[in-house]
N, C-alpha and C positions, 0 to 999 in steps of 0.2 A: 724726548724729554731728558734734560741733563740733570745731573745731581752732583753737587760739590762734596767730595770726600777727600780725606787726607791720609797719606800712607804711613805716617809716623806720628806718635803722640806729640812731640814738640811742635809740629805744624798745626796742631788743633787750635791754637790760640789765634784764629783768623775768623773774619766774618764771611758772609756769603760771597762777597766779591774777591775773597782771597787776601784781603788786606789785614794787617794786625788790628786787633780789637783796641779801640781807644780806651784808655784807662782814666776815668774821671770819677774816682770813688768819692762818696760822701765821707764826712768826718767819722761817722759811726761805723763805717765799713771799710776804711782805707787799708786795713790789713787783710781783707778778704779778696779772693780772686774775682768773685762776682757778687752782685746783689741778689740775683735770682737765678737758680738753676732749674731747668725744665727737663724732666725725663719723659721723652716721647715726642717725636717729630712728625706726628700725623696732623690731621686737619685741626683738631682742637689745640694741640700743643703749639702749632705754628700760628694759629689765630691769636693765642694768648701772647706769644712773642711779638707779633705785629702790633698788638694793642699797646705794648710797652715801648715800641721803637722810638717814640719821641719823648720818652719820660726822662732820659738821661741816665737811667739805671743800666748797669752792666748785666747783660743777660747771656746765659749759656743754654743752648738747646742740645740735649744729649739723645742721640738716636742710635740704636743698635744695628739697624738694617738699612742698606742703601735703597731698597725698594720694599714696599709693603705688600701683604697678601691682598689688600683691597685694590691696589694697582694691578696686580697680576690677574685678578678676577674681574677687572673692569667694573668695579662697584660704582653705583650711581645713587644719588640722594635727592630727596625733596628738600630744597632750600627754601625755608619759609620767609615771609616778609621781614621778620625781625632779624634773621640771619643775614639777609641781603643788605639790610641797613647797617649792620655791624661791619660787614665786609667793605661797604662803601666808606664807613667811618675810619677804618684802619688803612684805607688806600689800596685795597686788593681788588675791589669790584671792577675797576676799569680794565684790568688785565683779563678778567674772566667773563665779563658780561656778554661778549659776542660769541661765547662758546657754551652758553647755557640756554635752556629753552623755557620761555614763559609759560605759566599755566593760566589760561584764560577762562577755564571753567572746571569745577570739580563736581562729579556726579556720584552720589551715594545710593546704593540700592541693596535689597535683600533678595538674593538668589533670583528666581524668576518672577518675583512679585512685581506688578507693574508700577507701583509707587516709587518714584525717583526724586531724591532731593538734589536740586541744582543750586550750586553756589556760583555767583558771578562777581566780578570785580566791583560793580556798582553797589553791591550789598555792603561794601566797606568804603565806598567813595574812593576806590583805588583804581589803578590801571591794570593790575595783574593780581593774581592770588598767590603767587610764589613762583618758584623756578625748579627745574630739574637739571642737575649737573653731574657730569662724570667725575669720579673721585680724582683722577689724574689732573683734570682741568683746575679743580679747586686747589689741589696741592701745589701745582706749579705756579699758580697766581700768588699764593702765599709765600712761596720761596722767592719769587721775583720781588715781592714787596720787601722781604727782609734783606735782599742783596743791596738795598740802598741804605741799610742801617749800620753804621760803624760800631754801634754799641752791642750788637748781637753776635755771639760766636756760635758757630754750628759745629758740633763735635760728632762726627759720623765716619765710619761705623765704630762705635764705642759702646761697650756694655758697662753697666753699673755693677761693680763687684761687691761693694760694701758701702753702707751708709751709717754714719755715726752722728748722733745728735748731741749737741752741747748747749749750755745755757745761752751762749752768745753767737752760735754759728752751727751750720751743718757741714760735715765733711764727707766727701764722696771719693771712693777709690774707683777709678775707671780703668778698664782693661781693653787692650787692642792687640790681638795676637799674643806675643810673649811679653809685651810691655805693659806697664801700669803707670798711672799718674794720679795724684791726689789734687782735688780742688776743694775750695770752701766757698760758702755763700751764706747770706743772711737767711734765705728761704729756699726750700726745695718744693717744687710743684710737680705732682705726679699726674701725667697725662699718658700713662703707659697701658691703658686698656682695661678690659673687664677683669682680667686675672692679675691685675697690677701687683707685681712683686714689691713695689715700694709700699703700697697699702698693707700688704700682708706682713711684710717685715716690721712695719710700725705697730702691728697688732690692732689695727682698726677693724672692727668686726662689721660684717655686712649681712643683711637679711635678704631673702629672696627664694626663688625656686626655678626649676626647669619646667617649661611648659610641656605638654603632651604633644606639641606640634614642632615641626621644622619648616623652613622656607626653601622652596626651589626658586631660584632666580635665573633669568635669561634675558637676552636681547632679542626683540622681534622686529621684523620689517613688514609692516602691513601693506596691502595693495593700495589702499586709499589713504588720504591724508589723515593724521591723527587730530588735526584741528586744535592742537594745544589743550586737549581735554585730559584731565586726570580722573581715573575711575577707582572707586573702592567698592567692591562687591562682596557682600557677606554671604558665605555658604556655611552650612552646618559643620563642615570639616575645617573651616577657617577662612579668614579674609583673603581676597584676591585683588591685587592692586595693579593698575596699568599707569605708568608714568611716561609722559611724552618727552622725548629727547630731540636734539637737533637732527636734521637730515631725515626726518620722518621715521625715526627709530623709536621703539617703545621698550621700556624696561618693565618686565612683569615680576611680581613677587607673589608666588603661589604658596599659601600656607595650608598645610595638611597634617594630620597625625603622622608621627615619625615613620611608622612602617609604610604608610601610603606615600609619604614624601620620598622615601628611598626607592620605592617601586616606580614612581614618576620619573625620578632621575635616571633609572635604569632603562627606561623605554627607548627604543630607537627613535630617530628624529621624526619619522612620518607618524608613528603612533603617538608620540608626544604632541605633535601639532594637532592631531585629530582630537585628543582629549582636551588640549588647551582651548580649541575653538568652542567647546561646549561652555566654558567659563568666560572666554574672551568675548563671545558674541560675533555677529556678522557685520557690525557697523563699519568696519574697516576692510571688508573683503577678505581675500586670501592672506595667509600669514606665512612668512619665511623665517626660519631660525638663523640667528647670526651668532657664530661662536659657540662656546660650550655653556652648558648649564652647571650651576653650582648649588650646593646644599648648605644651609646655615642652621645651626641650632637656635632655638628661641628660649630666652629666659629673662627673668626679672631680677634685678639686684639693686639694693640701695644701702649705701654705707650709713652706719649709725651716726657718724659725724663726718664732716668734710675737712676738718682742720685739727691739728694739734700743734704744740710749739714747734716752729721751724718747718712745718709741713702743711700743704694744702692739696686737696684732690680736685681734679676737674674732669669733666667728660665721663667716659666709660669707667675710669678709675673710681669714680664716685657713685655712678648709677648706670643702669641700662634698662630698657623696657621693651615690650612687645613692639614689633615693627608696624603694627596697625596705626595708620595716621602719619607715619613718617616723622616721628618726633625725636628719635634718638640723637642724631648728630646735631640737631638744632639746639637741644638742651645743653650740649657740651659747648657749642659756640657762644651761647649766652652765659654759661659759667665763665668762660675765658674773658669776656668783656666785663663781667661784674667784678671778678677778682682783680683785673687790671685797674679798674676804676678805684677800688679800695686801696690798692698798693700805691697808685699815683698820689692819692690823697694823703696817705701816710708818709710817703717820701717828701712831699711838699711841706709837711708839718715837722720833718726831721725825726720821724719815729722809726724804730727798728721794725723792719718788715716782717720779721719772724715771730713777733710777740703775739700771744694768743688773743690779747685784747684787740689787736688789729685784725687778725684773721677771722675772728668770730663775726665781724661785720659781714664778711662774705658768706659765712655759714648761715647766719640769720636771713640773709637776702635770698639765697638760692635753695636752701634745704626744703622748705615747705612748698615753694613753687614747683620744684622738681617732683616732690612726693605727690602733689596733686595730679601732675601729668602721668606719672607712673600708675597711679590708681585709676585714672581715666582710661588709659590704654588697656589695663587689666580687665576692668569691668566691661569695656566695649568688646573685647575678644570673647570673654566668657558669655556675655549676653547673646552675641550673634553666632558663636560657634556652638549652636545648640538646637536640637530639634524638638524640645519639650513644647507642647502646644501653648501653655500659658506664656512662656517666654517669647515664642514666635508672635503671638498676639500683641504682647507688650512692646516688642521692638518695632513692629510694623506700625503700631499706633504712635510710637515715638518718632518714627520717620515722618509720619503725616504731620505731627505737631511741629517738627523741625522745619518742614517745608512751608507750613501754613501760618506760623506765628513769628513775625519778623524779629522781635526782640530776642527770642530764643535762637533763631537762625543766626543773627549777628553775633550773639555771645559764643555760639559753637564755632563760628568761623574765626573769631578773634582768638579763641583757644587754639585752633589748628594752625593759624598763621603766626602765633607767637606774640600777639599784640595785647594779651592780658598780662597783668602783673607789672612789676617795676621795670622800666626800660633803662638800659645803660645809657650814659651820656653820649657814648659813641654813636648811638642810633637815633637819638632824639631829634636832631636837626635834619635828618635825611627823609626825603620824600620818595614815594614809590615811583619807579621809572616806568 
């Protein structure tokens, strides 16, 4: 996988293909370097840039690292139906679709209890229930999409040294080695992760907590075909997920209390596989471990606001949730499409993109929808990561209802696939492949 980077700051004013950025400023921003500056060149930041690529707005993507920790760890994601439609709408899906794996069935179960909830594409009149994709596959498809856009500059590796907000602009001081450079824009968009320095410097407060759990993740090669089935099994120690990837590889996400998760990570490969098999089941035969295991902390965070004058937060900079249900990256992708839609409408009307009256449209759109999903994942984890008899009885009754009452089943499936709530225009005309 290639990555465009530039050795000196003057050379940064280029797009992905290495050509000078076309300067076609609007009247209200003609003295500014860019209309929108995005800090963070991960999946969410690049999705947002791609969503603006045909808007005529001058966009800068600012990224400090030439490769991310998610790439080095081989991170993989559940890409729900809404996210796949957004990727198609921005023109990135064609590049990645042959390297992602469809989900043809989702199975939910509670430990060894025989009751299983099975979700099928026909429950939604769809052809698939979502996809599983490697982080690097998604990232490279988005980069390739932006290489065709002369209005997007990619500034990497560059760190944001200082941000200054003014009534009519935001100014950024960028540093690379011993050099610095100043740029200005109508709007700054923070896509710089959970610990977002941009959010913290702006004084936007966030609520949340660390869970008592951590996640051990690994790639597994099963003996038998995975049949494109995704599993979510709930144990009193935490959820256990199996995601089907191409080439009959599975990604496992094993959630456990922190001390137990560290002990699992420290096991030798054979003992790890022995303990894994107890949760994995024998439906795919013997298991082989591929690569290294990694440990991730689990926490919930929600910013009190997503916007202030000249600033908007998207993705993990605005919120993060428990990995149960695989919602995290999908919420960020939807944020990106929603904010892009608001900004394109404002630009078409000749409005200043950094005005709070413009940005609050995005805040009102995404804040409550994200809060609902964060609450859902929190309740789901607490309800199922529990051995109290009344809660065990309640959740098993809930699973029976989920399997037996079609309207409730369809509602839950729409929630998981991202089809509840307001759909961005980018996704509305797209059909499931």
